[in-house]
C-alpha positions as CSV (number, residue, x, y, z in Angstrom):
1,X,-3.7,24.6,13.9
2,X,-6.9,26.0,15.2
3,X,-7.4,23.1,17.8
4,X,-6.3,25.1,20.8
5,X,-8.8,27.8,19.9
6,X,-11.6,25.7,19.0
7,X,-11.9,23.4,22.0
8,X,-14.9,25.3,23.5
9,X,-16.5,26.1,20.2
10,X,-18.6,22.8,20.6
11,X,-18.9,22.4,16.7
12,X,-20.5,19.1,15.8
13,X,-18.9,19.3,12.4
14,X,-15.6,20.9,13.4
15,X,-13.3,17.8,12.5
16,X,-14.0,18.1,8.8
17,X,-13.9,21.9,8.6
18,X,-10.5,23.6,7.6
19,X,-9.4,27.1,7.4
20,X,-10.7,28.6,4.0
21,X,-9.9,32.1,2.2
22,X,-9.7,35.2,4.5
23,X,-12.8,37.4,4.4
24,X,-13.4,41.1,5.4
25,X,-15.5,41.6,8.5
26,X,-17.1,44.9,9.2
27,X,-16.6,44.4,13.0
28,X,-12.8,43.6,12.9
29,X,-11.6,45.8,10.0
30,X,-10.3,45.2,6.6
31,X,-8.5,42.0,5.6
32,X,-6.8,40.8,2.3
33,X,-7.9,38.1,0.0
34,X,-4.8,36.0,-0.8
35,X,-6.6,33.6,-3.1
36,X,-5.0,34.5,-6.3
37,X,-1.5,34.3,-4.9
38,X,-1.6,30.7,-3.8
39,X,-1.5,27.6,-6.0
40,X,-4.9,25.6,-6.1
41,X,-4.8,22.0,-4.9
42,X,-8.7,21.4,-5.4
43,X,-11.4,23.2,-7.3
44,X,-15.1,22.3,-6.0
45,X,-17.5,23.8,-8.6
46,X,-16.1,27.5,-8.3
47,X,-14.5,27.2,-4.9
48,X,-10.7,26.9,-4.8
49,X,-8.8,25.1,-2.0
50,X,-5.2,25.9,-1.8
51,X,-2.2,23.7,-1.2
52,X,-1.8,25.7,2.1
53,X,-5.1,24.6,3.3
54,X,-4.6,21.0,2.1
55,X,-1.3,20.8,3.9
56,X,-2.7,22.3,7.2
57,X,-5.5,19.8,7.1
58,X,-3.1,16.9,6.2
59,X,-0.7,17.9,9.0
60,X,-3.6,18.1,11.6
61,X,-4.8,14.5,10.6
62,X,-1.3,13.1,10.9
63,X,-0.8,14.8,14.3
64,X,-4.1,13.4,15.5
65,X,-3.3,9.9,14.4
66,X,0.3,10.1,15.8
67,X,-1.2,11.0,19.2
68,X,-3.0,7.6,19.3
69,X,0.4,6.0,19.1
70,X,2.4,8.0,21.6
71,X,3.5,10.6,19.1
72,X,5.3,8.3,16.7
73,X,3.3,7.0,13.6
74,X,4.1,3.2,12.9
75,X,5.8,2.8,9.6
76,X,3.4,2.2,6.7
77,X,0.1,3.1,8.6
78,X,-0.3,6.5,6.9
79,X,-0.4,4.7,3.4
80,X,-2.5,1.8,4.5
81,X,-5.1,4.0,6.0
82,X,-5.1,6.3,3.1
83,X,-4.9,9.4,5.1
84,X,-4.1,11.7,2.0
85,X,-7.3,10.6,0.3
86,X,-9.3,10.9,3.4
87,X,-8.2,14.5,3.8
88,X,-9.0,15.2,0.2
89,X,-12.5,13.8,0.7
90,X,-13.1,15.9,3.8
91,X,-12.0,19.2,2.2
92,X,-14.3,18.3,-0.9
93,X,-17.2,17.4,1.5
94,X,-16.6,20.6,3.7
95,X,-16.7,22.8,0.6
96,X,-20.0,21.1,-0.7
97,X,-21.5,21.6,2.8
98,X,-20.9,25.3,2.5
99,X,-22.2,25.5,-1.0
100,X,-25.3,23.5,-0.3
101,X,-25.9,25.7,2.7
102,X,-25.8,28.8,0.5
103,X,-28.3,27.2,-1.9
104,X,-30.6,26.7,0.8
105,X,-30.4,30.3,1.9
106,X,-28.5,29.6,5.3
107,X,-26.4,32.6,6.2
108,X,-24.2,33.5,9.3
109,X,-23.9,37.3,9.8
110,X,-20.9,39.1,10.9
111,X,-22.7,39.9,14.2
112,X,-23.2,36.3,14.9
113,X,-19.4,35.6,14.2
114,X,-18.7,38.5,16.5
115,X,-20.9,37.3,19.3
116,X,-19.5,33.7,19.0
117,X,-15.8,35.0,19.2
118,X,-16.4,37.3,22.0
119,X,-18.1,34.7,24.1
120,X,-15.0,32.3,24.0
121,X,-13.3,32.1,27.4
122,X,-9.8,32.0,26.0
123,X,-10.3,35.6,24.5
124,X,-11.8,36.9,27.8
125,X,-10.2,38.7,30.7
126,X,-12.2,39.3,33.8
127,X,-15.2,37.8,32.1
128,X,-15.1,40.3,29.3
129,X,-13.7,40.1,25.6
130,X,-10.2,41.6,25.5
131,X,-9.2,42.7,22.0
132,X,-5.4,42.7,22.9
133,X,-5.7,39.1,24.3
134,X,-7.6,38.1,21.2
135,X,-4.9,39.4,18.8
136,X,-1.9,38.2,20.7
137,X,-3.3,34.5,21.0
138,X,-4.0,34.6,17.3
139,X,-0.5,35.8,16.5
140,X,1.0,33.1,18.8
141,X,-0.8,30.6,16.5
142,X,0.2,32.3,13.3
143,X,-3.3,33.5,12.4
144,X,-4.8,36.8,11.4
145,X,-8.1,37.8,12.6
146,X,-9.5,37.7,9.2
147,X,-8.3,34.0,8.6
148,X,-9.7,32.9,12.1
149,X,-13.0,34.8,11.6
150,X,-13.4,33.3,8.2
151,X,-12.9,29.7,9.7
152,X,-15.2,30.5,12.5
153,X,-17.9,31.5,10.2
154,X,-17.4,28.3,8.2
155,X,-17.7,26.3,11.3
156,X,-21.0,28.0,12.4
157,X,-22.3,27.7,8.8
158,X,-21.7,23.9,8.9
159,X,-23.2,23.6,12.3
160,X,-26.2,25.5,11.4
161,X,-26.7,23.4,8.1
162,X,-26.3,20.2,10.1
163,X,-28.9,21.4,12.5
164,X,-31.3,22.6,9.8
165,X,-31.2,19.2,7.9
166,X,-31.6,17.3,11.2
167,X,-34.8,19.1,11.6
168,X,-36.5,17.1,8.8
169,X,-36.0,14.0,11.1
170,X,-37.4,14.5,14.6
171,X,-39.8,11.5,15.0
172,X,-39.5,7.8,14.3
173,X,-42.3,5.2,14.3
174,X,-43.0,3.3,17.6
175,X,-42.7,0.0,15.5
176,X,-39.1,1.0,14.4
177,X,-38.1,1.6,18.1
178,X,-39.7,-1.7,19.1
179,X,-38.1,-3.6,16.2
180,X,-34.6,-2.2,17.0
181,X,-35.1,-3.0,20.8
182,X,-36.1,-6.7,19.9
183,X,-33.3,-7.1,17.4
184,X,-30.6,-5.7,19.9
185,X,-31.9,-7.8,22.8
186,X,-32.9,-11.1,21.3
187,X,-30.8,-14.2,21.8
188,X,-29.9,-17.0,19.4
189,X,-28.3,-20.3,20.0
190,X,-26.5,-22.8,17.7
191,X,-24.9,-26.2,17.6
192,X,-21.3,-26.3,16.2
193,X,-18.3,-28.4,15.6
194,X,-15.0,-26.9,16.2
195,X,-12.0,-28.0,14.2
196,X,-8.5,-26.8,15.4
197,X,-5.9,-27.0,12.6
198,X,-3.3,-28.0,15.0
199,X,-5.1,-31.3,15.4
200,X,-4.4,-32.1,11.7
201,X,-0.6,-31.6,11.8
202,X,0.2,-35.2,12.5
203,X,-1.4,-36.0,9.2
204,X,0.7,-33.9,7.1
205,X,3.7,-35.6,5.4
206,X,6.6,-33.5,4.3
207,X,8.3,-34.5,0.9
208,X,11.5,-32.7,-0.1
209,X,10.4,-31.7,-3.5
210,X,6.9,-30.4,-2.3
211,X,8.7,-28.5,0.5
212,X,11.2,-26.9,-2.1
213,X,8.2,-26.0,-4.3
214,X,6.3,-24.4,-1.5
215,X,9.5,-22.5,-0.4
216,X,9.9,-21.2,-3.9
217,X,6.3,-19.7,-3.8
218,X,6.6,-18.2,-0.4
219,X,10.4,-17.2,-0.4
220,X,9.7,-13.4,0.3
221,X,8.3,-14.4,3.6
222,X,11.8,-15.5,4.6
223,X,13.7,-12.5,3.2
224,X,16.1,-11.2,5.8
225,X,15.9,-7.7,7.2
226,X,18.6,-5.2,6.1
227,X,21.5,-4.9,8.4
228,X,23.8,-1.9,8.8
229,X,27.3,-1.2,10.3
230,X,27.8,2.2,11.7
231,X,30.6,4.6,12.8
232,X,29.1,7.4,14.8
233,X,29.7,10.4,17.4
234,X,27.2,10.7,20.2
235,X,26.6,13.6,22.6
236,X,24.3,12.4,25.2
237,X,22.7,14.6,27.9
238,X,23.5,12.2,30.6
239,X,27.1,11.8,29.8
240,X,27.5,15.6,29.6
241,X,25.4,16.3,32.7
242,X,28.0,14.2,34.9
243,X,30.7,16.6,33.8
244,X,28.8,19.9,34.8
245,X,28.7,21.5,38.2
246,X,26.0,23.9,39.5
247,X,27.3,26.5,41.9
248,X,25.3,28.1,44.8
249,X,24.6,31.2,42.9
250,X,23.0,29.3,40.0
251,X,20.9,27.1,42.5
252,X,19.7,30.2,44.4
253,X,18.8,32.2,41.3
254,X,16.8,29.1,40.0
255,X,15.1,28.8,43.4
256,X,14.1,32.3,43.5
257,X,12.7,32.3,39.8
258,X,10.6,29.2,40.5
259,X,9.6,29.7,43.9
260,X,5.9,29.1,43.1
261,X,6.6,25.5,42.1
262,X,8.0,24.8,45.7
263,X,4.9,26.1,47.5
264,X,2.3,23.6,48.9
265,X,-1.1,25.0,49.4
266,X,-3.0,24.9,52.7
267,X,-4.5,21.3,53.2
268,X,-7.3,20.4,55.6
269,X,-8.3,17.0,57.1
270,X,-12.0,16.5,57.6
271,X,-14.5,13.7,58.5
272,X,-18.0,13.6,57.3
273,X,-21.2,11.6,57.5
274,X,-23.0,11.3,54.4
275,X,-26.8,10.5,54.0
276,X,-27.0,9.7,50.3
277,X,-29.6,11.1,47.9
278,X,-29.3,11.9,44.3
279,X,-31.3,13.9,41.8
280,X,-32.9,10.5,40.8
281,X,-34.3,10.0,44.1
282,X,-37.9,11.1,45.2
283,X,-38.7,14.2,47.1
284,X,-39.8,12.0,50.0
285,X,-36.3,10.3,50.1
286,X,-34.6,13.6,50.2
287,X,-36.8,14.8,53.1
288,X,-36.1,11.6,54.9
289,X,-32.4,11.9,54.5
290,X,-32.4,15.6,55.4
291,X,-34.5,14.8,58.7
292,X,-32.0,11.9,59.5
293,X,-29.0,14.4,59.1
294,X,-30.8,16.8,61.5
295,X,-31.3,13.9,64.0
296,X,-27.6,13.1,63.9
297,X,-26.6,16.9,64.5
298,X,-28.8,16.6,67.6
299,X,-27.1,13.6,68.7
300,X,-23.6,15.1,68.2
301,X,-24.5,18.0,70.7
302,X,-24.4,15.3,73.5
303,X,-22.2,12.6,72.0
304,X,-18.9,14.0,70.7
305,X,-17.7,10.7,69.0
306,X,-18.0,11.9,65.4
307,X,-16.1,8.8,64.3
308,X,-18.4,6.3,65.9
309,X,-21.4,8.0,64.4
310,X,-19.8,8.1,61.0
311,X,-19.3,4.3,61.2
312,X,-22.9,3.9,62.2
313,X,-24.9,6.3,59.9
314,X,-22.7,7.4,57.0
315,X,-23.5,6.0,53.5
316,X,-20.0,6.8,52.1
317,X,-17.2,4.2,51.8
318,X,-15.2,6.5,54.2
319,X,-17.4,5.1,57.1
320,X,-15.0,2.3,57.6
321,X,-12.4,4.9,58.6
322,X,-14.9,6.9,60.7
323,X,-15.6,9.2,57.8
324,X,-11.9,10.4,57.6
325,X,-11.2,11.9,54.2
326,X,-7.6,12.6,54.9
327,X,-5.9,15.8,54.0
328,X,-7.0,17.7,50.7
329,X,-6.4,21.2,49.2
330,X,-8.9,23.8,48.2
331,X,-10.7,22.7,45.0
332,X,-10.3,19.0,45.5
333,X,-14.0,18.4,46.6
334,X,-17.3,19.4,45.1
335,X,-17.9,23.3,45.5
336,X,-20.5,23.2,48.3
337,X,-18.4,20.7,50.5
338,X,-15.2,22.6,49.7
339,X,-16.6,26.0,50.6
340,X,-17.9,24.8,53.9
341,X,-14.6,22.9,55.0
342,X,-12.5,26.0,54.2
343,X,-14.6,28.3,56.2
344,X,-14.5,26.3,59.4
345,X,-12.2,26.1,62.4
346,X,-10.5,22.9,63.7
347,X,-12.9,20.8,65.9
348,X,-15.9,22.6,64.4
349,X,-18.9,20.6,63.2
350,X,-21.0,21.9,60.4
351,X,-24.6,22.3,59.8
352,X,-26.2,20.2,57.0
353,X,-24.4,20.6,53.7
354,X,-26.3,19.6,50.5
355,X,-24.2,18.4,47.5
356,X,-25.1,16.4,44.4
357,X,-24.2,13.3,46.5
358,X,-26.8,14.0,49.3
359,X,-26.7,15.5,52.8
360,X,-23.3,15.8,54.6
361,X,-22.3,16.7,58.3
362,X,-18.6,17.7,58.4
363,X,-16.1,17.8,61.2
364,X,-12.8,19.7,60.6
365,X,-10.0,17.9,62.2
366,X,-6.9,19.6,61.3
367,X,-5.3,22.4,59.2
368,X,-2.1,22.0,57.6
369,X,-1.0,25.6,56.5
370,X,0.5,26.6,53.2
371,X,4.3,26.3,53.2
372,X,7.4,26.7,51.0
373,X,9.8,23.9,50.8
374,X,13.3,25.2,52.0
375,X,16.0,25.5,49.5
376,X,18.2,22.8,51.4
377,X,15.3,20.3,50.9
378,X,15.0,20.8,47.1
379,X,18.7,21.7,46.4
380,X,19.4,18.3,44.9
381,X,16.6,18.6,42.6
382,X,17.5,22.0,41.5
383,X,21.1,20.9,40.8
384,X,19.8,18.1,38.5
385,X,17.6,20.6,36.6
386,X,20.4,23.1,36.0
387,X,22.8,20.3,35.0
388,X,20.2,18.9,32.7
389,X,19.5,22.3,31.0
390,X,23.1,23.0,30.5
391,X,23.9,19.5,29.2
392,X,21.3,20.1,26.4
393,X,22.8,23.3,25.5
394,X,26.3,21.8,25.6
395,X,25.3,18.8,23.7
396,X,24.0,20.8,20.8
397,X,27.0,23.1,20.7
398,X,29.5,20.1,20.5
399,X,27.4,18.1,18.1
400,X,26.7,21.1,15.8
401,X,30.5,22.0,15.9
402,X,31.5,18.5,15.1
403,X,29.0,18.3,12.2
404,X,30.4,21.5,10.7
405,X,33.9,20.2,11.2
406,X,33.1,17.1,9.4
407,X,31.6,19.0,6.5
408,X,34.8,21.3,6.2
409,X,37.2,18.3,6.5
410,X,35.3,16.4,3.8
411,X,34.5,13.2,5.8
412,X,34.1,11.8,9.2
413,X,37.5,10.0,9.2
414,X,39.3,13.1,8.3
415,X,37.6,15.1,11.0
416,X,38.3,12.4,13.8
417,X,42.1,12.1,12.6
418,X,42.4,15.9,13.3
419,X,40.4,15.6,16.5
420,X,41.8,12.4,18.4
421,X,39.7,13.4,21.4
422,X,36.4,12.7,19.5
423,X,34.7,9.7,20.9
424,X,34.3,7.9,17.6
425,X,32.2,4.6,18.2
426,X,31.8,1.7,15.8
427,X,29.2,-1.1,15.6
428,X,29.1,-4.6,14.1
429,X,26.3,-5.4,11.5
430,X,23.0,-5.2,13.3
431,X,19.2,-5.6,12.5
432,X,16.9,-2.6,13.2
433,X,14.9,-4.9,15.5
434,X,18.0,-5.9,17.4
435,X,20.2,-2.8,17.9
436,X,23.4,-3.0,19.9
437,X,23.2,-2.1,23.6
438,X,25.1,1.2,23.2
439,X,22.5,2.5,20.8
440,X,19.4,0.9,22.4
441,X,15.8,1.2,21.4
442,X,16.1,4.7,20.2
443,X,13.5,4.6,17.4
444,X,14.4,8.0,16.0
445,X,18.2,7.1,15.8
446,X,17.4,3.6,14.3
447,X,15.1,5.2,11.6
448,X,17.8,7.7,10.6
449,X,20.5,4.9,10.5
450,X,18.5,2.5,8.3
451,X,17.6,5.4,5.9
452,X,21.4,5.6,5.0
453,X,23.0,3.9,2.1
454,X,26.5,2.6,2.2
455,X,29.0,5.4,2.6
456,X,26.4,8.1,3.5
457,X,26.7,10.6,6.5
458,X,23.5,11.5,8.3
459,X,22.5,15.0,9.2
460,X,22.7,16.1,12.8
461,X,20.1,13.9,14.7
462,X,18.4,15.1,17.8
463,X,16.8,12.5,20.0
464,X,15.2,12.5,23.5
465,X,18.7,11.6,24.9
466,X,21.0,13.8,22.9
467,X,22.5,14.4,19.5
468,X,24.3,12.0,17.1
469,X,26.1,11.9,13.7
470,X,26.0,8.6,11.9
471,X,28.1,7.2,9.1
472,X,27.0,4.0,7.3
473,X,30.3,1.9,6.9
474,X,28.4,-0.9,5.1
475,X,24.8,-2.2,4.7
476,X,23.6,-5.6,3.8
477,X,20.4,-5.6,1.6
478,X,17.7,-8.1,2.3
479,X,18.3,-11.6,0.8
480,X,16.4,-14.8,0.5
481,X,18.5,-17.5,2.2
482,X,18.8,-20.9,0.8
483,X,16.3,-23.5,1.9
484,X,18.9,-25.4,3.9
485,X,19.5,-22.3,6.1
486,X,15.8,-21.9,7.1
487,X,14.6,-25.4,6.6
488,X,13.3,-25.9,10.1
489,X,11.2,-22.8,10.1
490,X,10.0,-23.4,6.5
491,X,9.0,-27.0,7.4
492,X,7.0,-25.8,10.4
493,X,5.2,-23.2,8.5
494,X,4.6,-25.7,5.7
495,X,3.0,-28.1,8.0
496,X,0.9,-25.3,9.7
497,X,-0.3,-24.1,6.3
498,X,-1.1,-27.4,5.0
499,X,-2.9,-28.5,8.4
500,X,-5.0,-25.3,8.1
501,X,-6.0,-26.1,4.5
502,X,-7.0,-29.7,5.6
503,X,-9.0,-28.3,8.5
504,X,-10.8,-26.0,6.1
505,X,-11.5,-28.6,3.6
506,X,-12.9,-30.9,6.3
507,X,-15.0,-28.0,7.6
508,X,-16.3,-27.2,4.2
509,X,-17.2,-30.9,3.6
510,X,-19.2,-31.0,6.8
511,X,-21.1,-28.0,5.9
512,X,-22.0,-29.3,2.4
513,X,-23.3,-32.6,4.0
514,X,-25.4,-30.4,6.3
515,X,-26.9,-28.8,3.3
516,X,-27.8,-32.1,2.0
517,X,-29.6,-33.1,5.1
518,X,-27.1,-34.9,7.3
519,X,-26.9,-33.6,10.9
520,X,-24.0,-32.8,12.9
521,X,-24.5,-35.7,15.2
522,X,-24.5,-38.2,12.2
523,X,-21.3,-36.7,10.8
524,X,-19.4,-36.6,14.0
525,X,-20.3,-40.2,15.2
526,X,-17.3,-42.2,15.6
527,X,-14.9,-39.2,15.2
528,X,-12.9,-37.1,17.5
529,X,-15.1,-34.1,16.8
530,X,-17.9,-33.1,19.3
531,X,-21.0,-31.2,18.8
532,X,-21.5,-28.3,21.2
533,X,-24.3,-26.1,22.1
534,X,-23.6,-22.4,22.3
535,X,-26.1,-21.5,24.8
536,X,-28.1,-18.2,24.5
537,X,-25.8,-15.7,22.5
538,X,-26.4,-12.0,22.5
539,X,-25.5,-9.4,20.0
540,X,-23.5,-7.5,22.8
541,X,-20.9,-10.2,23.5
542,X,-19.4,-8.3,26.5
543,X,-19.3,-10.6,29.6
544,X,-20.6,-13.7,27.8
545,X,-19.1,-17.0,28.4
546,X,-19.6,-19.4,25.6
547,X,-17.4,-21.9,23.6
548,X,-18.7,-20.1,20.4
549,X,-16.4,-17.4,19.6
550,X,-17.7,-13.8,19.8
551,X,-16.2,-13.0,16.4
552,X,-18.8,-15.4,14.8
553,X,-21.9,-14.0,16.6
554,X,-22.8,-12.0,13.7
555,X,-22.8,-15.0,11.6
556,X,-25.0,-16.8,14.1
557,X,-27.5,-14.0,14.2
558,X,-28.0,-14.2,10.3
559,X,-29.3,-17.7,11.0
560,X,-32.9,-18.6,11.3
561,X,-35.4,-21.6,11.3
562,X,-36.0,-21.0,7.6
563,X,-32.2,-20.5,6.8
564,X,-30.4,-22.6,9.4
565,X,-27.0,-22.9,7.7
566,X,-24.3,-20.3,7.0
567,X,-23.0,-19.8,3.6
568,X,-19.5,-20.4,4.9
569,X,-17.7,-22.0,7.6
570,X,-16.6,-19.8,10.3
571,X,-12.9,-19.1,10.9
572,X,-11.1,-17.6,14.0
573,X,-7.2,-17.9,13.5
574,X,-6.4,-21.4,12.5
575,X,-9.8,-22.8,13.9
576,X,-12.8,-23.5,11.9
577,X,-16.4,-23.6,13.0
578,X,-19.4,-25.5,11.5
579,X,-22.6,-24.3,12.9
580,X,-26.3,-24.8,12.6
581,X,-29.3,-22.8,13.9
582,X,-30.9,-24.1,17.0
583,X,-33.3,-21.6,18.6
584,X,-34.1,-17.8,18.6
585,X,-35.7,-16.2,21.7
586,X,-37.2,-12.7,22.1
587,X,-35.9,-10.4,24.7
588,X,-36.4,-11.7,28.3
589,X,-38.2,-8.4,29.3
590,X,-40.0,-5.5,27.7
591,X,-38.3,-2.2,27.5
592,X,-39.1,0.5,30.0
593,X,-40.0,4.0,29.1
594,X,-36.4,5.2,29.8
595,X,-34.9,2.5,27.5
596,X,-37.6,3.4,24.8
597,X,-36.6,7.0,24.9
598,X,-32.9,6.0,24.6
599,X,-33.6,3.9,21.5
600,X,-35.9,6.8,20.1
601,X,-33.1,9.3,20.4
602,X,-30.5,6.9,18.9
603,X,-32.7,6.2,15.9
604,X,-33.4,10.0,15.4
605,X,-29.6,10.7,15.4
606,X,-28.8,7.8,13.1
607,X,-31.6,8.9,10.6
608,X,-30.4,12.5,10.7
609,X,-26.8,11.3,9.9
610,X,-28.1,9.2,7.2
611,X,-30.0,12.0,5.6
612,X,-26.9,14.3,6.0
613,X,-24.7,11.8,4.3
614,X,-27.2,11.2,1.4
615,X,-27.4,15.0,0.9
616,X,-23.7,15.5,0.8
617,X,-23.3,12.5,-1.5
618,X,-25.9,14.0,-3.9
619,X,-24.0,17.3,-3.9
620,X,-20.9,15.3,-4.6
621,X,-22.4,13.5,-7.5
622,X,-23.5,16.7,-9.1
623,X,-20.3,18.6,-8.4
624,X,-17.4,19.4,-10.7
625,X,-14.2,18.6,-8.9
626,X,-10.8,19.2,-10.2
627,X,-7.7,18.2,-8.4
628,X,-4.0,19.3,-9.0
629,X,-2.1,16.5,-10.8
630,X,0.2,16.2,-7.9
631,X,-2.5,14.9,-5.8
């Protein structure tokens, strides 16, 4: 709920902090503590967390997760990830963090909260804090000042606590840095034998009795999906839009009201010559590049062929086009470049312009003034917008009227008998994964359909394409078909399963023989299996080419000269790998100072996080936590 307001708060612990009880702040005035009027979901020592707070955190967690899947959460994912338990743990840890901060004597004053809030850009107008803007933005997000300020104080308290605990870890031993670098950059190589289960399929014999027994043990795998047969009314935006007309008065009014969206800003076309120099380059390099730019400007005084000079001297990829950057509007380029271009006249050549990329010489070629697209040019677009807008309103009115009519009539059939003009449609039985063409892959509609039982009427369903009312004529529950119906699929699965079992058994046997002293070469002599060398493997498997799969690299790095064999065979899909240690090599080069610093900072952050986690866990072990029975 607070996400839009917190985007610029830069809180390192903000993801686990939730809105807690409202407090009274002197700067803002008097608030009201509503603690005693809300049912408690969790009690952490003496601090109470309400169901409202739990629900807000839970909703935010679901929204964040749904955003990763395009707004629709895959069925069952919420339960499999244990989102509810995660939210409970986060709320408990947030409460313990605050309580631990209080025990440490960490405080956030009202003045500090005030200063933080008044510095947030979203509450400012013309660079100054604006009380009216602050209150209206909070109201738009259904927040009171006291609630928001309390949440802000908790955020700041959490931040400061994390920072103070982190101060206990600021240094790491040089040996730890070197050990980590060596560990991350060493290589290891193994010899291995690959066993693909598909190569064992020809050895599998299928007996009728054994197949039946196997099917009986795995029959749920072949259970059919439910099927449903629907009768429904649909009110789609597209269908209704085709029946709507937009008159000239509507088009003109829309155009006038939205004229800004049809304006194109001024655009300028420029060429440039870039002498590249970044902040990582030496002062001498910068001096040389600036001097070269000055020399080119002198050349341009007698040679007006800017395009040719750009091809000759520029370090920018645009050199191939004579430095041509095409048309661009104000704000498209870095500030220094942008300011210069939009202060020039066509044909003018700039002096030297310094940016983060280096030293530019700019020639303004052409100015395309701002313009407004005429009504005739955008008329068709506006007509479609008006028709679409009215179609949405009409669809809801028609669908809502039909739904009320169905309820009054008692059922869908009685309503359609009384309204023969209603476009009632009917489907055959279908699977959710194979909907009929007229319904299509409308997931919201399909979810609503398959949530119905036989003889049930849906509520009014809104989708991205319109509204619908569904009635389940019939529904076939999932069933396990007789073996004869699915025998070919069962037989193929049986063979694959048995072949994988045989591949695993063979691989395990080979590993046991390795442990008894036999080599891979001895065991593969006279067989179809081959011994392969992996080559040098790195912990970071990116861009590596090796027949040894990246999923098994961690297993390879656990091997050594003194412990050359893995505890288990490796498996990737239906393929098994028996491996043996061959060689371990230290990093090819020593770390430079910049790399050492990066590793040092990473270790400090890691140790700080470990300390923080251990501190919170210790508080958790000593805490008295009670949760409502519904949780």
